[in-house]
C-alpha positions in Angstrom: 0.0 0.0 -0.1 1.5 3.4 -1.0 -0.2 6.7 -0.2 1.1 9.9 -1.7 0.8 13.2 0.4 1.1 16.4 -1.7 1.3 19.6 0.6 0.1 22.5 -1.5 1.7 25.2 0.8 5.3 24.1 1.0 8.1 24.5 -1.5 8.1 22.1 -4.5 11.2 20.2 -3.3 9.3 19.3 -0.1 5.8 19.1 -1.5 5.4 15.4 -1.9 5.8 12.7 0.8 4.9 8.8 0.4 4.0 6.5 3.0 4.6 2.8 2.1 3.0 0.0 4.2 4.3 -3.2 3.4 2.6 -5.9 5.5 2.8 -3.7 8.7 6.2 -2.4 8.1 5.8 1.4 7.4 8.3 3.9 5.8 7.9 7.5 5.2 9.7 8.6 1.9 10.8 12.1 0.9 11.4 10.9 -2.6 9.3 8.6 -4.9 9.8 4.9 -3.7 8.8 3.6 -7.1 5.8 1.8 -6.0 2.2 2.3 -7.6 0.3 4.9 -5.7 -3.0 3.5 -4.1 -4.3 6.8 -2.4 -3.5 10.3 -3.4 -3.9 13.0 -0.6 -3.7 16.7 -1.3 -3.8 19.2 1.4 -1.9 22.1 3.2 0.2 21.4 6.2 -2.2 23.2 8.7 -5.1 21.2 7.7 -3.2 18.0 8.0 -1.8 19.1 11.4 -5.5 20.1 12.5 -6.7 16.6 11.7 -3.7 14.8 13.3 -4.2 16.7 16.6 -8.0 16.4 16.5 -8.9 20.1 16.0 -10.7 19.0 12.7 -12.2 15.6 11.7 -10.9 13.9 8.6 -14.4 13.8 7.5 -15.0 17.5 8.1 -11.7 18.4 6.3 -12.8 16.2 3.2 -16.3 17.7 3.3 -14.8 21.2 3.2 -12.3 20.6 0.6 -9.3 21.1 3.0 -8.1 17.8 2.1 -8.7 15.8 -1.0 -8.5 12.1 -1.2 -8.4 10.2 -4.3 -8.4 6.3 -4.4 -10.6 3.2 -4.1 -13.4 3.8 -1.4 -12.4 0.7 0.6 -8.8 2.3 1.0 -10.3 5.7 1.7 -12.5 4.4 4.3 -9.6 2.8 6.1 -7.5 5.7 6.0 -8.3 6.9 9.6 -6.8 3.9 11.1 -3.6 4.2 9.1 -2.9 7.8 10.0 -2.1 7.1 13.5 -3.8 10.2 14.8 -2.1 12.2 17.6 -2.7 10.9 21.2 -2.8 14.4 22.0 -6.4 15.4 20.9 -6.9 19.1 21.0 -10.4 19.1 19.7 -11.8 19.8 23.0 -9.4 22.4 24.3 -9.7 26.1 24.0 -6.8 28.4 24.5 -8.5 29.7 27.7 -8.7 26.4 29.5 -6.1 24.0 30.8 -6.6 20.4 30.3 -8.8 18.4 32.9 -9.4 14.9 33.3 -12.6 15.4 31.4 -11.2 17.0 28.5 -7.5 15.9 28.2 -8.1 12.6 26.6 -9.8 13.9 23.5 -13.0 12.0 23.8 -16.0 14.0 24.8 -19.0 12.7 26.8 -20.7 11.4 23.6 -17.5 9.3 22.8 -15.1 9.3 19.8 -16.3 10.9 16.7 -17.4 8.6 14.0 -17.4 9.5 10.3 -16.5 7.9 7.0 -14.6 9.7 4.3 -16.0 10.0 0.8 
């Protein structure tokens, strides 16, 4: 499985990154590893970071066109589990509040957010 990330807001030399998952062994490649790409993800750095730390759900980012994902539906739907989102979920934190046991874990009272990317 090969995923190509293209970050639209960085210099051309650092714009593309590949993640290669070979039976559980994962490599991050700054140059094309030469494998066929299974998923293409286009976004800017800020949006990707907001998804990674939980400030923005992957689904909301896709719906608002902050992240574009191209590839087979079966692979797109499994993307969330592959991203290994940050254990520091900032989605429930505001700049005026310090973390408390109720909001530090990133899961609100309703439980983890569930959504499916398109």
